[in-house]
Every structure is written in structure tokens, then in C-alpha cells.
C-alpha positions in Angstrom: 24.7 -49.7 24.0 27.0 -47.8 21.9 26.8 -44.1 22.7 29.3 -42.7 20.2 28.0 -40.9 17.1 30.1 -39.5 14.3 28.6 -37.2 11.7 30.4 -36.0 8.6 29.2 -33.2 6.4 29.8 -33.0 2.6 28.2 -29.8 1.4 28.4 -28.1 -1.9 27.9 -24.7 -0.3 30.1 -22.0 -1.7 32.0 -20.5 1.2 33.1 -16.9 0.8 36.8 -16.4 1.2 37.3 -14.1 4.1 41.1 -13.4 4.0 41.2 -10.9 6.9 44.5 -11.5 8.5 47.1 -8.9 7.8 50.7 -10.1 8.6 52.4 -7.2 10.3 52.0 -4.7 13.0 54.1 -2.5 15.3 54.5 -3.7 18.8 54.0 -1.3 21.8 57.7 -1.0 22.4 58.3 0.3 18.9 59.8 -2.9 17.3 58.4 -4.4 14.2 56.7 -7.8 14.6 55.0 -10.1 12.1 51.9 -12.0 13.1 48.3 -12.3 11.8 46.0 -9.4 12.8 42.2 -9.5 12.7 40.5 -6.1 12.3 37.1 -6.4 14.1 35.7 -3.4 12.2 36.5 -4.8 8.8 34.6 -8.1 8.8 32.4 -8.6 5.7 28.7 -9.5 6.0 28.5 -12.4 3.5 26.2 -15.1 5.0 26.4 -18.9 4.5 25.5 -22.1 6.3 27.9 -22.8 9.2 27.6 -26.6 8.5 30.0 -26.1 5.7 32.8 -25.6 8.2 32.0 -28.7 10.2 34.0 -31.8 9.2 32.9 -34.2 11.9 31.0 -34.3 15.2 31.3 -36.8 18.0 28.6 -37.0 20.7 29.6 -38.3 24.1 26.6 -38.6 26.6 28.2 -38.7 30.1 26.9 -41.4 32.4 24.3 -40.2 34.9 26.4 -41.1 37.9 28.3 -39.6 39.6 26.2 -36.4 39.1 28.1 -33.4 37.8 27.6 -29.8 38.8 29.1 -27.2 36.5 31.8 -28.4 34.1 34.6 -25.8 34.1 37.2 -27.6 32.1 37.6 -30.7 30.0 41.0 -32.3 29.0 41.6 -35.4 26.9 44.4 -37.9 27.1 44.8 -41.6 26.3 41.1 -41.8 25.2 39.8 -40.4 28.5 38.0 -37.2 29.2 39.1 -35.5 32.4 36.5 -33.1 33.9 36.9 -30.4 36.4 33.7 -29.7 38.3 34.2 -26.7 40.6 30.6 -26.6 42.0 30.6 -30.3 42.7 34.2 -30.0 44.0 35.4 -33.1 42.0 37.7 -34.2 39.2 36.4 -37.2 37.3 37.5 -39.3 34.3 35.1 -40.7 31.6 35.9 -42.9 28.6 35.2 -42.0 25.0 31.7 -43.6 25.3 30.9 -41.5 28.3 31.2 -44.2 30.9 32.5 -43.2 34.3 36.0 -44.5 35.0 37.5 -43.0 38.1 37.6 -40.1 40.6 40.7 -38.1 41.6 40.7 -37.1 45.3 37.8 -36.4 47.5 36.3 -33.9 49.9 38.2 -33.3 53.0 41.3 -31.6 54.5 43.8 -34.4 54.5 46.5 -35.3 51.9 44.9 -35.7 48.5 41.7 -34.1 49.7 40.2 -30.7 49.0 37.3 -28.4 50.0 37.5 -26.6 46.7 39.1 -27.1 43.3 40.2 -24.2 41.0 41.9 -25.8 38.0 43.5 -29.0 36.7 46.1 -29.8 34.2 46.6 -33.2 32.4 50.2 -33.1 30.9 50.5 -34.9 27.6 53.9 -36.3 28.3 53.3 -37.9 31.7 50.7 -40.1 33.4 49.9 -37.5 36.1 46.8 -35.5 36.8 47.5 -32.2 38.7 44.7 -30.5 40.6 44.9 -27.0 42.0 43.4 -26.2 45.4 44.1 -23.2 47.6 47.9 -22.5 47.6 48.7 -26.2 46.8 49.1 -28.6 43.8 47.9 -32.1 44.3 49.5 -34.8 42.1 47.7 -38.0 41.2 48.7 -40.8 38.8 46.4 -41.7 35.9 44.9 -44.5 38.0 43.7 -42.0 40.6 46.3 -42.8 43.2 47.5 -39.8 45.3 51.2 -39.1 44.8 52.0 -35.9 46.7 50.9 -32.5 47.6 53.2 -29.4 47.2 52.7 -25.9 48.5 52.9 -22.9 46.1 54.7 -19.6 46.5 51.8 -17.9 44.7 48.1 -18.6 44.2 47.6 -19.3 40.5 44.7 -18.1 38.4 44.9 -21.0 35.9 47.2 -23.8 34.9 48.8 -25.2 31.8 51.5 -27.7 30.9 54.6 -27.5 28.7 56.3 -30.1 26.5 59.2 -30.5 28.9 58.9 -33.1 31.6 60.7 -31.0 34.2 58.9 -27.8 33.5 55.3 -28.7 33.0 53.1 -26.4 35.0 52.4 -22.7 34.4 50.3 -20.2 36.3 49.1 -16.6 35.9 49.1 -14.5 39.0 49.0 -10.9 40.2 51.0 -11.8 43.3 54.2 -11.0 41.4 53.5 -7.6 39.8 56.4 -7.9 37.4 55.4 -11.1 35.7 52.1 -12.9 34.9 53.2 -16.4 33.9 55.3 -18.5 36.2 57.0 -21.7 35.4 56.8 -24.2 38.3 58.7 -27.4 38.9 57.3 -30.6 40.5 58.2 -29.3 44.0 56.1 -26.2 43.5 59.0 -23.8 43.2 59.1 -21.0 40.7 62.0 -21.7 38.2 61.1 -19.3 35.5 59.0 -16.2 34.7 57.5 -15.0 31.5 55.6 -11.9 30.3 53.5 -12.8 27.2 53.8 -9.3 25.9 56.1 -7.0 24.0 56.0 -4.7 27.1 58.9 -4.6 29.4 56.9 -4.6 32.6 53.3 -5.1 33.9 51.0 -2.2 34.3 50.3 -0.6 37.7 46.6 -1.0 37.3 43.9 -3.4 38.6 43.2 -5.7 35.7 41.5 -8.4 37.8 38.3 -8.2 35.7 40.3 -8.9 32.5 43.0 -11.2 33.8 45.2 -13.0 31.3 44.2 -16.4 29.9 46.4 -19.5 29.9 45.4 -22.7 28.0 46.8 -25.8 26.3 45.9 -26.4 22.7 45.3 -29.8 21.2 48.9 -29.9 20.0 50.1 -29.5 23.7 51.3 -26.0 22.9 50.9 -23.4 25.7 48.9 -20.3 24.8 48.6 -17.1 26.9 47.7 -13.4 26.6 48.7 -10.5 28.7 45.8 -9.0 30.8 43.8 -6.6 28.6 45.9 -7.5 25.6 44.3 -8.8 22.4 47.5 -10.5 21.3 47.6 -14.3 21.9 51.1 -15.7 22.4 52.3 -19.3 21.9 55.2 -20.7 24.0 58.0 -21.9 21.8 61.6 -22.6 22.5 61.4 -21.3 26.1 59.6 -18.0 25.3 56.3 -16.6 24.3 55.9 -15.4 20.7 52.9 -13.6 19.2 50.4 -15.9 17.4 47.5 -13.7 16.5 46.1 -10.2 17.4 42.6 -8.6 17.4 42.3 -4.9 16.8 39.4 -2.5 16.4 37.4 0.2 18.2 37.6 0.0 22.0 40.5 -2.4 21.9 43.7 -1.4 23.6 45.8 0.3 20.9 49.1 -1.5 21.7 50.8 -0.3 18.6 50.4 3.3 19.7 52.3 2.7 22.9 49.4 3.9 25.0 49.6 2.3 28.4 46.6 0.2 29.3 45.7 2.1 32.5 45.5 5.3 30.6 43.4 3.7 27.9 40.9 2.3 30.4 40.8 5.6 32.2 39.8 7.4 29.0 36.9 5.0 28.6 35.7 5.7 32.2 33.9 2.4 32.5 35.3 -1.1 32.1 32.1 -2.1 30.3 33.2 0.0 27.3 36.6 -1.8 27.0 37.1 -4.4 24.3 39.1 -7.5 25.2 39.6 -11.2 24.8 37.4 -13.1 27.3 38.3 -16.7 26.5 39.6 -18.9 23.7 40.4 -22.5 22.7 42.9 -23.5 20.1 42.9 -26.8 18.2 45.7 -27.4 15.7 45.4 -24.9 12.9 42.3 -23.0 14.1 40.8 -21.5 17.2 37.6 -20.0 18.7 38.1 -16.6 20.3 35.4 -15.0 22.5 35.5 -11.2 22.3 33.8 -8.8 24.7 33.0 -5.4 23.2 30.1 -2.9 23.6 28.6 -5.1 26.3 28.3 -7.9 23.8 30.0 -11.3 23.6 30.8 -12.9 20.2 33.0 -15.7 19.0 35.3 -15.6 16.0 36.5 -18.7 14.3 40.0 -18.2 13.0 41.9 -20.5 10.6 45.6 -19.7 10.9 46.9 -21.4 7.8 44.3 -20.0 5.4 43.8 -16.7 7.1 40.0 -17.0 7.1 37.9 -15.6 9.9 34.2 -16.2 10.5 31.8 -14.6 13.0 28.1 -14.5 13.8 27.3 -12.2 10.9 28.6 -14.8 8.4 26.3 -17.7 9.4 22.6 -18.2 8.7 20.8 -18.4 12.0 20.2 -21.9 13.4 20.9 -23.8 16.6 24.3 -25.0 15.5 25.3 -21.4 14.5 24.3 -20.3 18.0 26.4 -22.9 19.6 29.5 -22.0 17.6 29.3 -18.2 18.0 28.0 -18.0 21.6 29.6 -20.7 23.7 33.4 -21.0 24.2 34.6 -24.7 24.1 35.5 -26.1 27.5 38.6 -27.9 26.1 40.0 -29.7 23.1 41.0 -33.2 22.1 44.5 -34.3 21.1 43.3 -34.9 17.6 42.1 -31.3 17.0 38.5 -31.4 18.2 36.8 -28.6 20.3 34.8 -29.8 23.2 31.4 -28.1 23.9 29.3 -28.9 27.0 25.6 -29.2 26.5 23.5 -29.3 29.7 19.9 -28.7 30.6 20.3 -25.0 30.9 21.6 -24.6 27.4 19.0 -27.0 26.1 16.2 -24.9 27.6 17.7 -21.7 26.2 18.0 -23.1 22.7 14.5 -24.5 22.8 13.2 -21.1 23.9 14.9 -19.4 21.0 14.3 -21.9 18.2 11.3 -23.8 19.4 10.9 -27.2 17.8 13.3 -26.4 14.9 16.7 -27.2 16.3 18.1 -28.4 13.0 20.9 -29.1 12.3 21.8 -29.6 15.9 18.9 -32.0 16.6 18.4 -34.6 15.3 21.1 -34.5 12.6 24.0 -34.2 15.1 22.4 -35.1 18.5 19.7 -37.9 18.4 16.4 -36.7 19.8 16.4 -39.2 22.6 19.8 -38.0 23.8 18.6 -34.4 23.6 15.5 -35.1 25.6 17.5 -36.9 28.2 19.2 -33.7 29.2 15.9 -32.7 30.9 15.7 -35.8 32.9 16.1 -35.6 36.7 19.7 -36.5 37.7 21.0 -36.4 34.1 24.5 -35.4 33.2 25.6 -33.1 30.3 26.6 -34.2 26.8 30.1 -33.6 25.4 29.9 -32.5 21.8 33.3 -32.7 20.1 33.4 -30.6 16.9 36.0 -30.8 14.2 36.2 -27.7 11.9 37.9 -27.1 8.6 38.4 -23.9 6.7 
């Protein structure tokens, strides 16, 4: 049975033009920089239907076996979805129809085995799958065969890959207090260090609750932000350059040269601090999850047009809740954002919206597929969303 559904929207809804990105700011070391800046306190309140931003949706119901726990990350390469399941301690591959293809590694303590998995990276320019366990990287080929295991000089927080074949793995860590992003070769050795910031050095402050983020976009670019910073950088020509910045009340005022430890100290509690929590970037747009005033919200930013949309811009429905509440778990090579829908999220949406889940169900997800999320032993659905500004 075919389990791939594509839905395209053609609406005549008038979308308000929200050109909110200014193009210059002063960096915290006093130099002038030019990159888009989103002012969180200046977002307008015009409301429209979020379906007007959705170009296409693909639904991929994952096969019921092997059973998945919590999906922490999804990567796509060569028409396969690679899934990191930390609670199930497994890395699995499924095809575009959701059929199980293969497993990488297994539980154990021997070569190619692990008792826990923390991250994975699927480089675009190789046939390898790299899994992070405690203080080691495990290399598999795309067929699932174990290749080698290398020890690390530091314990990474997250992994990404670069376009260069010999420098493909990055990691953020507090083990080296001077740098947060390390470039690692295939032997696990640090061969480069980068600070995705205009600062000259890292702060002498515990930022473990707001550690930096490192992801790969659908264009295989590497994106990162400095811990506590609202500036997202992109890795180009061997260095990180600012891509976009978020400013507003309770955000670290980088342009005023105030050190982040002093800023957090003035707020007395970490709960009052505004910062980037997560993000995913696909081609010319991204979804950025912001934490501020004890609330989480997503902003959808289109880089080329400069348009920005948040929760206050969309009429309330189940699709709107998905876009402004959940951070995508990954992205596809052709510019789609991957959302994971499981039984927990299904029950939450039904509790909020009752029987009226339109346009999420049945327009995008067939009712039978939606109901199957509650079946014993069922696996989640991958929902690949393509947006356009």
C-alpha cells in the first residue's frame, strides 16, 4: 500500500507583508556588521490563515517495527530518513514510504556497540553515518557495516558536518573554555576551533542551561550560535558569519558590549532570560524557537523576502499549533522541515481542539493514519512541510 501523501495549497488569502528585518547592527566588539535583525517587540498583530504559507506536505507513517522510543533527530540523505532514538538507544533508517531499511550498531560494549547514543551526523558528501556515544565516534557505512571507532579529546554536545570531505564533523563543548565549536578529523583529532560570535573569548560563566546550538540545514550548510547569543551564524569559507539576529526585551544586548554573565546577574533568575532554544533552517527560511518570559514561541523567518511570522499572526487551528509550538526534528535535502507526530502530541491536540483538527486532519493527515497513532505498538508519523513566503 502506498503511504506517501502530497498535499499542495493554492489559497487566495491576502498575506500581510511583514518586512521586519533590519539590515545592520553594531556587534559587541564595536565593529559594524550587516545582517538581518528581528525585533521581538515590534511584531505586528495582523492575523491570517497559516495554510497560505504551506506549499506542500508529505506524510511518512513509519513502519510499526522496530518500535521507536523518542525521536531526537531526523536526517535525510539518498531518499532515506535516518532517525536517532536516544531512549531506545538506536539509530535506524527508513525509506521515503516509511518502511524499515536497516539498523546501525546495537546495544553492547564492543566495537560498533553502545549503551547510549547522544547524536548522529549523516554527511551529505559521503556514504557514512557517524554516531556519538560517550567520548567516542562510531563510523558506519550507508549499508550499516561498522567501519571504525575513534576516541575524542572532548565530549561533544552536538554534531554537524561541513562540505569538506576531510573536515566533516563539528562539536560544541565546554571542555575547552576558549572555544565552543571544534573541527574534528576522521581520527577524532581537533584540527580547528571556531567561536561563532563577534566576541574575542568565551564568558567565564555557567551557560550549561543555554548551551550553543549546532545544526545542518537542508543546503548542507553548518549553522551555530554562541551560548546565550541570539545571533545565528553560518559557516562559510572556513569561518562563521552572522546570518540573522533576534533582539528585544530580556535578550542579551550584544550591541551594548554588556558581558553575558553581568546581564544574567542583573536578571537574578535564568527564567527571566530571553534566548534561542532551538532552530531548523531549510534553504531560504527557518523556524526559530524562542524562550522568553517563561514562554516558548516559534518564529518563521524567510531570509530572502525579510518576512517574519509568529503565533500572533495565525488564526488558531491545529496546523498553526504545530508550526508555532514544535521545533522540527530535522530537514530534507530539498528544503522540507521534518515534524514528528506521536501519540503524546496527538492526545494533546485532541484535548485542545476536540474533533475539529482541520486543516491538520483529514486534509493533510488521513483520519486512519491519525487514529493509528493511538494503537498499541504504533510508531510516529513524519510530517515533511514545505513553506514559502
